[in-house]
TIKOL-203922 format. One record per residue: x, y negated, z of N, C-alpha, C in turn; residue number from 1. Coordinates in steps of 0.02 Angstrom, whole numbers. Example, Ala and Ser with C-alpha at 12.3 -4.5 7.8 and 13.67 -1.06 7.14 Angstrom:
+--------+--------+--------+--------+--------+--------+--------+--------+--------+-----+
:    nc1 :    nc2 :    nc3 :   cac1 :   cac2 :   cac3 :    cc1 :    cc2 :    cc3 : seq :
+--------+--------+--------+--------+--------+--------+--------+--------+--------+-----+
:    660 :    284 :    390 :    615 :    225 :    390 :    660 :    165 :    390 :   1 :
:    642 :    112 :    354 :    684 :     53 :    357 :    645 :     -2 :    394 :   2 :
+--------+--------+--------+--------+--------+--------+--------+--------+--------+-----+
END
This chain:
+--------+--------+--------+--------+--------+--------+--------+--------+--------+-----+
:    nc1 :    nc2 :    nc3 :   cac1 :   cac2 :   cac3 :    cc1 :    cc2 :    cc3 : seq :
+--------+--------+--------+--------+--------+--------+--------+--------+--------+-----+
:    113 :   1407 :    105 :     66 :   1390 :     51 :     13 :   1341 :     76 :   1 :
:    -10 :   1353 :    137 :    -62 :   1308 :    165 :    -34 :   1238 :    175 :   2 :
:     29 :   1234 :    196 :     59 :   1168 :    207 :     68 :   1131 :    141 :   3 :
:     83 :   1169 :     87 :     90 :   1138 :     21 :     23 :   1111 :     -3 :   4 :
:    -31 :   1149 :      8 :    -97 :   1125 :    -11 :   -117 :   1064 :     30 :   5 :
:   -100 :   1064 :     94 :   -115 :   1007 :    137 :    -77 :    946 :    113 :   6 :
:    -16 :    956 :     90 :     24 :    900 :     65 :     -7 :    871 :      2 :   7 :
:    -31 :    915 :    -43 :    -64 :    892 :   -105 :   -128 :    854 :    -88 :   8 :
:   -168 :    881 :    -43 :   -231 :    849 :    -23 :   -216 :    782 :     10 :   9 :
:   -165 :    780 :     53 :   -147 :    718 :     87 :   -123 :    666 :     37 :  10 :
:    -86 :    687 :    -14 :    -62 :    641 :    -66 :   -121 :    615 :   -107 :  11 :
:   -169 :    659 :   -122 :   -228 :    638 :   -161 :   -270 :    589 :   -122 :  12 :
:   -281 :    603 :    -57 :   -320 :    558 :    -15 :   -284 :    492 :     -7 :  13 :
:   -218 :    494 :      0 :   -179 :    433 :      7 :   -187 :    389 :    -55 :  14 :
:   -183 :    420 :   -114 :   -190 :    383 :   -177 :   -261 :    357 :   -184 :  15 :
:   -310 :    398 :   -166 :   -380 :    378 :   -171 :   -394 :    320 :   -124 :  16 :
:   -367 :    323 :    -62 :   -377 :    268 :    -14 :   -345 :    204 :    -40 :  17 :
:   -288 :    210 :    -73 :   -253 :    151 :   -100 :   -296 :    119 :   -154 :  18 :
:   -324 :    161 :   -199 :   -367 :    134 :   -252 :   -430 :    104 :   -223 :  19 :
:   -458 :    138 :   -172 :   -519 :    113 :   -140 :   -504 :     47 :   -105 :  20 :
:   -445 :     41 :    -73 :   -426 :    -20 :    -39 :   -419 :    -78 :    -89 :  21 :
:   -391 :    -63 :   -148 :   -382 :   -114 :   -200 :   -451 :   -137 :   -224 :  22 :
:   -497 :    -89 :   -234 :   -565 :   -105 :   -256 :   -600 :   -148 :   -204 :  23 :
:   -595 :   -128 :   -140 :   -626 :   -167 :    -86 :   -594 :   -236 :    -82 :  24 :
:   -528 :   -239 :    -90 :   -492 :   -302 :    -87 :   -515 :   -349 :   -143 :  25 :
:   -526 :   -320 :   -203 :   -548 :   -360 :   -260 :   -619 :   -387 :   -248 :  26 :
:   -662 :   -346 :   -218 :   -730 :   -369 :   -204 :   -731 :   -416 :   -144 :  27 :
:   -681 :   -410 :   -100 :   -680 :   -450 :    -39 :   -655 :   -521 :    -53 :  28 :
:   -618 :   -531 :   -107 :   -592 :   -598 :   -122 :   -646 :   -651 :   -131 :  29 :
:   -697 :   -639 :   -174 :   -749 :   -690 :   -181 :   -785 :   -704 :   -115 :  30 :
:   -794 :   -652 :    -75 :   -828 :   -661 :    -10 :   -785 :   -707 :     34 :  31 :
:   -719 :   -696 :     33 :   -675 :   -737 :     73 :   -676 :   -809 :     50 :  32 :
:   -675 :   -819 :    -16 :   -677 :   -888 :    -43 :   -744 :   -920 :    -26 :  33 :
:   -798 :   -880 :    -27 :   -864 :   -907 :    -12 :   -866 :   -932 :     60 :  34 :
:   -838 :   -893 :    106 :   -838 :   -913 :    176 :   -791 :   -973 :    187 :  35 :
:   -739 :   -978 :    148 :   -694 :  -1035 :    154 :   -729 :  -1099 :    131 :  36 :
:   -772 :  -1093 :     80 :   -809 :  -1151 :     55 :   -860 :  -1174 :    107 :  37 :
:   -889 :  -1126 :    144 :   -937 :  -1144 :    196 :   -899 :  -1178 :    252 :  38 :
+--------+--------+--------+--------+--------+--------+--------+--------+--------+-----+
END
């Protein structure tokens, strides 16, 4: 039972990290373009 809960938590964290990475990536694009212009 504990391993099943750990699997669910790991899957949730994995999905959350993926969404967080996409959000960071979206915010990071203008910064990257800004530094390329400099």
